[in-house]
TORPA-4810 file (N, C-alpha, C, O; in nm, 3 decimals):
<nodes>
NODE_1_5.591_9.255_3.789_5.718_9.259_3.859_5.825_9.350_3.776_5.830_9.333_3.654_X
NODE_2_5.908_9.443_3.834_5.989_9.521_3.761_6.123_9.460_3.720_6.176_9.375_3.792_X
NODE_3_6.183_9.504_3.597_6.283_9.452_3.548_6.413_9.502_3.653_6.415_9.601_3.725_X
NODE_4_6.500_9.416_3.638_6.619_9.447_3.720_6.760_9.462_3.623_6.801_9.383_3.537_X
NODE_5_6.810_9.570_3.661_6.928_9.592_3.590_7.057_9.574_3.676_7.067_9.627_3.786_X
NODE_6_7.141_9.509_3.631_7.259_9.478_3.719_7.382_9.581_3.689_7.420_9.593_3.573_X
NODE_7_7.437_9.648_3.781_7.552_9.725_3.765_7.647_9.677_3.879_7.605_9.614_3.975_X
NODE_8_7.777_9.712_3.861_7.906_9.703_3.980_7.849_9.792_4.111_7.752_9.867_4.101_X
NODE_9_7.912_9.773_4.213_7.897_9.843_4.337_7.946_9.961_4.293_7.883_10.064_4.319_X
NODE_10_8.064_9.966_4.221_8.118_10.103_4.177_8.004_10.201_4.104_7.982_10.315_4.147_X
NODE_11_7.946_10.155_4.009_7.862_10.214_3.930_7.715_10.251_4.002_7.648_10.351_3.979_X
NODE_12_7.689_10.164_4.076_7.564_10.210_4.159_7.598_10.316_4.248_7.511_10.398_4.275_X
NODE_13_7.705_10.326_4.295_7.768_10.455_4.394_7.767_10.551_4.296_7.697_10.648_4.323_X
NODE_14_7.824_10.554_4.189_7.812_10.671_4.096_7.683_10.723_4.085_7.644_10.832_4.126_X
NODE_15_7.609_10.619_4.017_7.474_10.670_4.000_7.393_10.725_4.105_7.307_10.807_4.072_X
NODE_16_7.409_10.686_4.254_7.366_10.717_4.349_7.395_10.860_4.379_7.303_10.921_4.434_X
NODE_17_7.491_10.917_4.356_7.579_11.020_4.385_7.495_11.124_4.295_7.459_11.234_4.336_X
NODE_18_7.467_11.069_4.158_7.394_11.175_4.062_7.260_11.178_4.089_7.199_11.282_4.065_X
NODE_19_7.189_11.058_4.146_7.053_11.076_4.161_6.992_11.166_4.275_7.053_11.165_4.382_X
NODE_20_6.894_11.235_4.267_6.804_11.323_4.357_6.780_11.251_4.455_6.757_11.131_4.436_X
NODE_21_6.779_11.304_4.581_6.709_11.229_4.705_6.569_11.218_4.693_6.503_11.137_4.758_X
NODE_22_6.514_11.309_4.599_6.396_11.310_4.596_6.343_11.240_4.480_6.221_11.255_4.479_X
NODE_23_6.375_11.185_4.402_6.333_11.114_4.277_6.377_10.961_4.293_6.478_10.920_4.350_X
NODE_24_6.280_10.889_4.229_6.310_10.752_4.225_6.380_10.695_4.134_6.387_10.760_4.030_X
NODE_25_6.450_10.566_4.136_6.544_10.547_4.010_6.491_10.554_3.894_6.562_10.596_3.803_X
NODE_26_6.343_10.511_3.861_6.285_10.523_3.741_6.282_10.680_3.673_6.287_10.704_3.553_X
NODE_27_6.274_10.769_3.770_6.257_10.893_3.737_6.423_10.964_3.706_6.437_11.048_3.618_X
NODE_28_6.529_10.921_3.781_6.647_10.934_3.764_6.684_10.876_3.639_6.743_10.953_3.564_X
NODE_29_6.665_10.756_3.595_6.699_10.700_3.473_6.623_10.781_3.346_6.686_10.816_3.247_X
NODE_30_6.513_10.799_3.361_6.441_10.878_3.243_6.492_11.029_3.243_6.491_11.091_3.137_X
NODE_31_6.530_11.079_3.341_6.605_11.230_3.326_6.729_11.225_3.259_6.762_11.315_3.182_X
NODE_32_6.823_11.096_3.291_6.945_11.087_3.240_6.942_11.038_3.090_7.035_11.073_3.017_X
NODE_33_6.830_10.953_3.038_6.843_10.900_2.913_6.798_11.024_2.829_6.852_11.048_2.721_X
NODE_34_6.713_11.092_2.874_6.631_11.239_2.795_6.756_11.333_2.798_6.774_11.395_2.694_X
NODE_35_6.848_11.355_2.900_6.974_11.452_2.893_7.055_11.401_2.765_7.081_11.473_2.669_X
NODE_36_7.090_11.267_2.780_7.177_11.221_2.671_7.099_11.230_2.534_7.156_11.271_2.433_X
NODE_37_6.995_11.199_2.535_6.918_11.226_2.370_6.931_11.367_2.327_6.965_11.409_2.217_X
NODE_38_6.897_11.438_2.444_6.910_11.611_2.421_7.052_11.654_2.344_7.069_11.714_2.238_X
NODE_39_7.147_11.600_2.442_7.277_11.653_2.407_7.298_11.578_2.262_7.380_11.640_2.195_X
NODE_40_7.252_11.475_2.203_7.322_11.400_2.099_7.225_11.454_1.965_7.274_11.448_1.853_X
NODE_41_7.104_11.498_1.982_7.042_11.568_1.896_7.081_11.717_1.887_7.082_11.788_1.988_X
NODE_42_7.115_11.765_1.756_7.146_11.905_1.742_7.028_12.004_1.782_6.922_12.012_1.719_X
NODE_43_7.061_12.080_1.900_6.980_12.179_1.948_6.862_12.108_2.001_6.758_12.173_2.007_X
NODE_44_6.862_11.987_2.041_6.740_11.912_2.120_6.713_11.961_2.234_6.612_11.922_2.293_X
NODE_45_6.801_12.062_2.292_6.766_12.126_2.440_6.751_12.260_2.409_6.726_12.330_2.507_X
NODE_46_6.761_12.324_2.286_6.760_12.474_2.279_6.632_12.517_2.178_6.552_12.441_2.123_X
NODE_47_6.637_12.635_2.173_6.504_12.721_2.109_6.518_12.667_1.974_6.615_12.607_1.927_X
NODE_48_6.391_12.700_1.910_6.378_12.664_1.777_6.449_12.751_1.688_6.443_12.870_1.720_X
NODE_49_6.523_12.719_1.571_6.633_12.801_1.494_6.742_12.801_1.547_6.815_12.878_1.485_X
NODE_50_6.801_12.746_1.646_6.930_12.738_1.693_7.023_12.644_1.594_7.133_12.684_1.555_X
NODE_51_6.975_12.534_1.562_7.058_12.469_1.470_7.071_12.550_1.330_7.178_12.535_1.271_X
NODE_52_6.985_12.623_1.277_7.030_12.705_1.139_7.138_12.803_1.188_7.241_12.827_1.125_X
NODE_53_7.109_12.853_1.297_7.186_12.967_1.335_7.333_12.946_1.361_7.419_13.019_1.312_X
NODE_54_7.361_12.837_1.446_7.498_12.756_1.444_7.556_12.717_1.305_7.674_12.744_1.280_X
NODE_55_7.472_12.651_1.207_7.505_12.634_1.101_7.573_12.767_1.016_7.682_12.771_0.959_X
NODE_56_7.494_12.850_1.025_7.494_12.984_0.945_7.628_13.053_1.001_7.715_13.091_0.923_X
NODE_57_7.636_13.065_1.127_7.747_13.119_1.192_7.861_13.039_1.184_7.970_13.096_1.190_X
NODE_58_7.857_12.896_1.169_7.977_12.832_1.130_8.031_12.876_0.984_8.149_12.911_0.976_X
NODE_59_7.953_12.876_0.873_7.981_12.932_0.766_8.024_13.065_0.743_8.095_13.101_0.649_X
NODE_60_7.984_13.129_0.823_8.017_13.280_0.808_8.149_13.285_0.878_8.225_13.363_0.820_X
NODE_61_8.206_13.224_0.990_8.342_13.218_1.056_8.422_13.150_0.960_8.533_13.199_0.939_X
NODE_62_8.385_13.037_0.892_8.476_12.951_0.808_8.536_13.056_0.685_8.653_13.050_0.645_X
NODE_63_8.428_13.159_0.628_8.466_13.227_0.527_8.563_13.339_0.552_8.638_13.392_0.470_X
NODE_64_8.547_13.369_0.684_8.635_13.484_0.745_8.783_13.442_0.768_8.874_13.523_0.753_X
NODE_65_8.803_13.326_0.801_8.931_13.264_0.784_8.982_13.251_0.656_8.903_13.246_0.561_X
NODE_66_9.132_13.242_0.632_9.185_13.223_0.528_9.153_13.067_0.451_9.186_12.964_0.509_X
NODE_67_9.108_13.064_0.361_9.063_12.935_0.310_8.938_12.871_0.349_8.884_12.789_0.275_X
NODE_68_8.888_12.904_0.464_8.742_12.860_0.511_8.734_12.710_0.508_8.621_12.664_0.495_X
NODE_69_8.845_12.616_0.518_8.795_12.487_0.496_8.745_12.413_0.630_8.663_12.320_0.630_X
NODE_70_8.800_12.462_0.732_8.783_12.382_0.889_8.633_12.427_0.896_8.583_12.537_0.871_X
NODE_71_8.572_12.306_0.940_8.419_12.334_0.999_8.423_12.260_1.151_8.508_12.186_1.201_X
NODE_72_8.321_12.300_1.193_8.284_12.228_1.330_8.279_12.091_1.326_8.305_12.018_1.422_X
NODE_73_8.246_12.055_1.218_8.216_11.891_1.194_8.348_11.817_1.173_8.354_11.694_1.179_X
NODE_74_8.456_11.897_1.148_8.590_11.849_1.121_8.673_11.843_1.270_8.788_11.799_1.280_X
NODE_75_8.612_11.884_1.357_8.689_11.910_1.489_8.612_11.787_1.607_8.504_11.794_1.664_X
NODE_76_8.705_11.694_1.611_8.668_11.593_1.709_8.755_11.525_1.806_8.708_11.440_1.883_X
</nodes>
């Protein structure tokens, strides 16, 4: 027996609009979970070396500004 996940009617409508017609609910939820994980992991969706490149570029940009104290980590 498959587990049941309870959601409101509004949430079901929202999720249904995002789900592809040709994918099962399981496939859709896997895709959604994978995308969220990829977005949270630095460079999780990009080529190897992108994290180092972004960090190096951040340092270089900070050094080019007066004081160089602002970092992308400081912006939220």
